[in-house]
LUMFI-384288 format. One record per residue (C-alpha): residue in three letters; chain; x, y, z. Coordinates in Angstrom, 3 decimals. Each point is the difference from the previous one (the first is absolute). Layout:
// residues N
rest, kette, u, v, w
ALA, A, X, Y, Z .
...
***
This chain:
// residues 238
rest, kette, u, v, w
MET, A, -6.363, 36.217, 52.655 .
PHE, A, 1.071, 3.113, 1.918 .
LEU, A, -2.889, 2.032, -1.408 .
ASP, A, -2.537, -2.647, 1.018 .
HIS, A, 0.610, 0.016, 3.757 .
ARG, A, -3.029, -0.724, 2.149 .
THR, A, -0.172, -0.299, 3.767 .
ILE, A, -1.375, -3.407, 0.993 .
ARG, A, -1.905, -0.367, 3.259 .
LYS, A, -1.538, -3.416, -0.604 .
PHE, A, 2.285, -2.985, -0.492 .
SER, A, -0.809, -3.602, -0.866 .
THR, A, 0.819, -2.956, 2.225 .
GLN, A, 2.777, -1.086, -2.382 .
GLN, A, 3.258, 0.076, 1.915 .
VAL, A, 3.057, 1.876, -1.215 .
ASP, A, 2.750, -2.555, -0.508 .
PRO, A, 2.767, 0.492, 2.607 .
GLN, A, 2.630, 0.042, -2.748 .
CYS, A, -1.939, 2.730, -1.802 .
LEU, A, -0.234, 2.053, 3.194 .
ASN, A, 3.712, -0.484, 0.591 .
ARG, A, 0.736, 1.254, -3.535 .
LEU, A, -2.102, 3.087, 0.650 .
ILE, A, 1.927, 0.718, 3.189 .
THR, A, 3.233, -0.510, -1.951 .
VAL, A, -1.207, 2.598, -2.510 .
ALA, A, -0.654, 2.385, 2.893 .
GLN, A, 3.532, -0.650, 1.251 .
HIS, A, 1.399, 1.103, -3.360 .
THR, A, -1.714, 3.379, 0.114 .
ALA, A, 2.185, 3.094, -0.321 .
THR, A, 1.125, 0.940, 3.507 .
SER, A, 1.613, 3.127, 1.432 .
HIS, A, 3.773, -0.509, 0.444 .
PHE, A, -0.613, -3.765, -0.355 .
LEU, A, -1.075, -0.073, 3.647 .
GLN, A, -3.148, -2.068, -0.696 .
SER, A, -1.763, 1.729, 2.870 .
PHE, A, -3.196, -2.032, 0.062 .
SER, A, -1.355, -3.332, 1.179 .
ILE, A, -3.079, -2.011, -0.959 .
ILE, A, -2.136, -1.915, 2.495 .
HIS, A, -2.229, -2.749, -1.413 .
ILE, A, -3.062, -0.401, 2.214 .
THR, A, -0.868, -3.697, 0.268 .
ASP, A, -1.593, -0.014, 3.476 .
SER, A, -3.780, 0.268, -0.452 .
ALA, A, -0.583, 1.589, 3.404 .
LEU, A, 2.646, 2.636, -0.666 .
ARG, A, -1.491, 0.681, -3.416 .
SER, A, -3.421, 0.532, 1.562 .
GLN, A, 1.502, 2.564, 2.366 .
ILE, A, 1.632, 1.828, -2.913 .
ALA, A, -3.326, -0.046, -1.851 .
ALA, A, -1.647, 1.574, 3.044 .
ILE, A, 2.600, 2.783, -0.057 .
SER, A, -0.638, 0.529, -3.709 .
HIS, A, -3.797, 0.061, 0.382 .
GLN, A, -0.070, -1.992, -3.252 .
THR, A, -1.630, -3.442, 0.160 .
TYR, A, 1.737, -1.222, -3.160 .
VAL, A, 3.371, 0.275, 1.768 .
ASP, A, -1.077, -3.096, 1.947 .
GLY, A, -0.950, -1.843, -3.194 .
ASN, A, 1.872, -1.876, -2.709 .
GLY, A, 3.404, 0.820, -1.464 .
GLU, A, 3.405, 0.388, 1.619 .
LEU, A, 0.486, 2.966, 2.333 .
LEU, A, 3.411, 1.665, 0.062 .
ILE, A, 0.994, 2.907, 2.234 .
PHE, A, 2.764, 2.258, -1.335 .
VAL, A, 2.170, 1.488, 2.731 .
ALA, A, 2.504, 2.855, -0.172 .
ASP, A, 3.067, -1.461, 1.673 .
GLN, A, 3.028, 1.800, 1.421 .
TYR, A, 0.330, -2.564, 2.799 .
ARG, A, 2.585, -2.051, -1.912 .
ALA, A, 2.034, 3.155, -0.549 .
ASP, A, -0.331, 0.791, 3.700 .
LEU, A, 1.561, -3.357, 0.861 .
CYS, A, 3.019, 0.801, -2.176 .
ALA, A, 0.385, 3.763, 0.461 .
ASP, A, 2.794, 1.597, 2.038 .
HIS, A, -2.255, 3.020, 0.574 .
PRO, A, -3.539, -1.437, 0.052 .
ASN, A, -1.591, 3.244, 1.213 .
GLN, A, 0.440, 1.344, -3.544 .
LEU, A, -2.708, -2.416, -1.135 .
SER, A, -2.696, 1.867, 1.940 .
SER, A, -0.093, 2.886, -2.470 .
THR, A, -2.937, 0.804, -2.256 .
ASP, A, 2.347, -0.483, -2.954 .
LYS, A, 0.666, -3.625, 0.944 .
PHE, A, -3.711, -0.672, 0.410 .
ILE, A, -0.827, 1.460, -3.417 .
GLN, A, 2.808, -2.060, -1.520 .
ALA, A, -1.383, -3.200, 1.518 .
ALA, A, -3.624, 0.874, -0.787 .
SER, A, 0.917, 0.708, -3.633 .
ASP, A, 1.802, -3.339, -0.297 .
THR, A, -3.017, -1.725, 1.517 .
LEU, A, -2.624, 1.561, -2.265 .
LEU, A, 2.070, -0.624, -3.127 .
ALA, A, 0.361, -3.656, 0.989 .
ALA, A, -3.743, -0.321, 0.609 .
GLU, A, -0.845, 1.473, -3.403 .
ASN, A, 2.574, -2.217, -1.704 .
LEU, A, -1.611, -3.059, 1.565 .
VAL, A, -3.451, 1.204, -1.091 .
ASP, A, 1.172, 0.458, -3.595 .
ALA, A, 1.614, -3.443, -0.042 .
ALA, A, -3.111, -1.620, 1.484 .
GLU, A, -2.290, 1.562, -2.591 .
ASN, A, 2.397, -1.156, -2.718 .
GLN, A, -0.598, -3.540, 1.281 .
GLY, A, -3.773, 0.381, -0.270 .
LEU, A, -0.464, 0.613, 3.718 .
GLY, A, -1.973, 2.796, 1.598 .
THR, A, 1.126, 2.360, 2.744 .
VAL, A, -1.176, 2.652, 2.397 .
ILE, A, 2.324, 2.396, 1.811 .
LEU, A, -1.118, 0.668, 3.573 .
GLY, A, 0.694, 3.369, 1.551 .
SER, A, -2.732, -0.838, 2.499 .
ILE, A, 2.385, -2.089, 2.113 .
LEU, A, 1.082, 3.347, 1.481 .
ASN, A, -3.435, 0.711, 1.455 .
ASP, A, 1.534, -1.024, 3.336 .
PRO, A, 3.781, 0.089, -0.478 .
LYS, A, 0.948, -0.685, 3.614 .
GLN, A, -2.158, -3.105, 0.205 .
LEU, A, 1.395, -1.323, -3.276 .
ILE, A, 3.565, 0.601, 1.173 .
SER, A, -0.797, -1.972, 3.146 .
LEU, A, -1.689, -2.847, -1.883 .
LEU, A, 2.957, -0.392, -2.365 .
HIS, A, 2.597, 0.331, 2.788 .
LEU, A, 1.800, 2.658, -2.014 .
PRO, A, 3.339, 1.052, 1.508 .
ASN, A, 1.315, 3.536, 0.296 .
LEU, A, 0.692, 1.787, -3.310 .
THR, A, -2.593, -1.969, -1.943 .
PHE, A, -3.422, 1.226, -1.095 .
PRO, A, -2.890, -1.557, -1.968 .
ILE, A, -0.601, 1.890, -3.246 .
CYS, A, -2.677, -1.965, -1.841 .
GLY, A, -1.507, -3.410, -0.496 .
VAL, A, -0.506, -1.884, -3.257 .
ILE, A, -2.409, -2.853, -0.635 .
VAL, A, 0.927, -2.228, -2.944 .
GLY, A, -2.303, -2.659, -1.405 .
TYR, A, -2.113, -1.208, -2.885 .
PRO, A, -2.722, 2.544, -0.839 .
ASP, A, -3.628, -0.925, 0.517 .
GLN, A, -1.214, 3.249, -1.549 .
LYS, A, 0.872, 2.398, -2.815 .
PRO, A, -0.802, 3.526, 1.133 .
ASN, A, -0.659, 2.738, -2.509 .
PHE, A, 3.073, 1.976, -0.997 .
LYS, A, 0.330, 3.311, 1.861 .
PRO, A, 0.848, 2.846, -2.399 .
ARG, A, 2.927, 2.158, 1.119 .
MET, A, 0.208, 3.778, 0.025 .
PRO, A, 1.434, 1.912, -2.989 .
GLN, A, 3.802, 0.022, -0.026 .
SER, A, -0.039, 3.786, -0.213 .
LEU, A, -1.247, 0.076, 3.607 .
MET, A, 2.855, -2.100, 1.377 .
SER, A, 2.980, 0.002, -2.386 .
PHE, A, 2.056, 3.178, -0.485 .
ASP, A, 3.275, 1.169, -1.539 .
ASN, A, 2.682, 1.484, 2.257 .
THR, A, -2.280, 1.540, 2.645 .
TYR, A, -3.343, -0.731, 1.635 .
HIS, A, -2.681, 1.913, -1.858 .
LEU, A, -3.625, -0.893, -0.505 .
PRO, A, -1.409, 1.098, -3.375 .
ASP, A, -1.979, 3.236, -0.078 .
ASP, A, -3.182, -1.923, -0.772 .
TRP, A, 0.496, -2.539, 2.795 .
LYS, A, -3.479, 0.632, 1.418 .
THR, A, -1.603, -0.755, -3.357 .
GLN, A, 2.101, -3.132, -0.428 .
LEU, A, -0.847, -1.142, 3.515 .
THR, A, -3.700, 0.584, -0.630 .
ASP, A, 0.210, -2.041, -3.192 .
TYR, A, 1.761, -2.770, 1.890 .
ASP, A, -2.671, 0.178, 2.705 .
HIS, A, -2.565, -0.854, -2.686 .
VAL, A, 2.103, -2.995, -1.089 .
ILE, A, 0.272, -1.284, 3.566 .
GLN, A, -3.660, 0.699, 0.662 .
HIS, A, -0.888, -2.183, -2.989 .
TYR, A, 2.379, -2.726, 1.186 .
TYR, A, -1.551, -0.238, 3.469 .
ALA, A, -3.549, 0.178, -1.355 .
THR, A, 0.474, -2.780, -2.571 .
ARG, A, 2.545, -2.410, 1.492 .
ASP, A, -1.071, -3.579, 0.601 .
THR, A, -0.269, 0.179, 3.800 .
ASN, A, -0.428, 2.569, 2.776 .
GLN, A, -1.260, 2.786, -2.242 .
ARG, A, -0.163, 3.398, 1.643 .
GLU, A, 0.025, 3.731, -0.656 .
GLU, A, 3.638, 1.125, 0.146 .
THR, A, 2.495, 2.436, -1.515 .
PHE, A, 3.770, 0.201, 0.201 .
SER, A, -0.160, 3.461, 1.573 .
HIS, A, -2.153, -1.415, 2.782 .
LEU, A, 2.398, -2.911, 0.491 .
LEU, A, 2.870, 2.470, 0.430 .
ALA, A, -1.907, 2.217, 2.414 .
ASN, A, -1.347, -2.923, 2.013 .
GLY, A, 3.429, -1.619, 0.191 .
ALA, A, 1.487, 3.227, 1.338 .
ALA, A, -2.715, 0.345, 2.633 .
HIS, A, -0.134, -3.594, 1.270 .
THR, A, 2.743, -1.736, 1.968 .
PRO, A, -0.610, -3.222, 1.962 .
LYS, A, 0.419, 0.710, 3.713 .
LYS, A, 3.039, -2.190, 0.616 .
ARG, A, 1.855, 1.409, -3.014 .
SER, A, 0.519, 3.137, 2.042 .
GLU, A, 2.496, -2.140, 1.923 .
LEU, A, 2.227, -0.612, -3.034 .
LEU, A, 2.681, 2.520, 0.938 .
ASP, A, 0.014, -1.198, 3.599 .
ALA, A, 0.301, -3.589, -1.258 .
LEU, A, 2.937, 1.007, -2.201 .
HIS, A, 1.695, 1.590, 3.005 .
GLN, A, -0.747, -3.109, 2.057 .
GLN, A, 1.856, -2.042, -2.621 .
GLY, A, 2.966, 2.372, 0.093 .
PHE, A, -0.726, 1.828, -3.262 .
CYS, A, -0.312, 3.699, -0.869 .
LEU, A, 1.632, 1.162, 3.225 .
LYS, A, 2.042, 2.606, -1.857 .
***
């Protein structure tokens, strides 16, 4: 199952049973968590108007479609309510701790959903306008949206995307690319080029090297406000 992951962007009208969704959230709750602080929260979006606004932030029409939309939030607010010295929670360390908890929980839910025959898509695009999303969700101080996840019954089966050679991303003891990394990357470019040219939909000319370069060069305008939004929420102040 884990080697057959596919991102689903088209979901059927079949509803996810509330008990099933609750089980998935329970699985997320049982994710490994730093110091057992459980520094994350999950917001289930059931308001159609709110979902449309989140879809507009994402610039992805399918976000406003079928499936259940969950927003995963890094959460030190509960700790703030209990802490004798709450200002300690504004550190970068505490944000990374909460963000790590949140991402692990999201991935755990995705794995559990796929094990149940459901499809998923993880949405980093909810951060295309972080301040607006924070306002829409009424997020208190020391919370921050990390990602969204849509869970539902797949209405498509995308082609499998081949991954890069392990030698380019898995090392022993220290970080060191192999001496022939350029050759390996070129070979992988050919694999990805073939994938994009022959997949079932949206064929195009593409290589992995171009994806990396384009990703480094392009940042949605509002994402430049991420650090300011973190500061606004009380994070990464020291």
